[in-house]
C-alpha angles and dihedrals in degrees: 000000000000119000120214120191091345094304130107107256094218117112112229119223136174091284095053119104114253134203113230131180124218134190127194104199108133092004132105123232088252091055092048094049092045089053091050092049090049089054091047092240113177099180131033115198110200110208097179111131089228113018095218130122135179087218111096113255097009099095117096099269097043093043091048090053094048092047093048090052087056093046095254122134120226125213126176113209104176092176090068093058129096113260116235093243090059100049100082093061096052112087115214091229092064091054091052093051093052094045096046096054119078116224106264092331095291097118097251109128 
């Protein structure tokens, strides 16, 4: 695919795959899975360094089971996560700015 000005030249439409982010703070596993189903997500990539949670159903095994029941594949890619020693230097505001802005207006966040 040709690149123009550092951006992929393809035009995204409603059939194009999208990258979404999801958080689970304050949500149950059922709420998380329902949100993913509503967005027609087919694959969840878990980038948590350690895929554990004190919230019932949101650790790796429980989440995998809930997702599978909804027809969603689970993949843990620890290498994509943020190492503990890097977290203190990353202000939350900078994460919000990046996540709220679609990539060159094409709807891919």
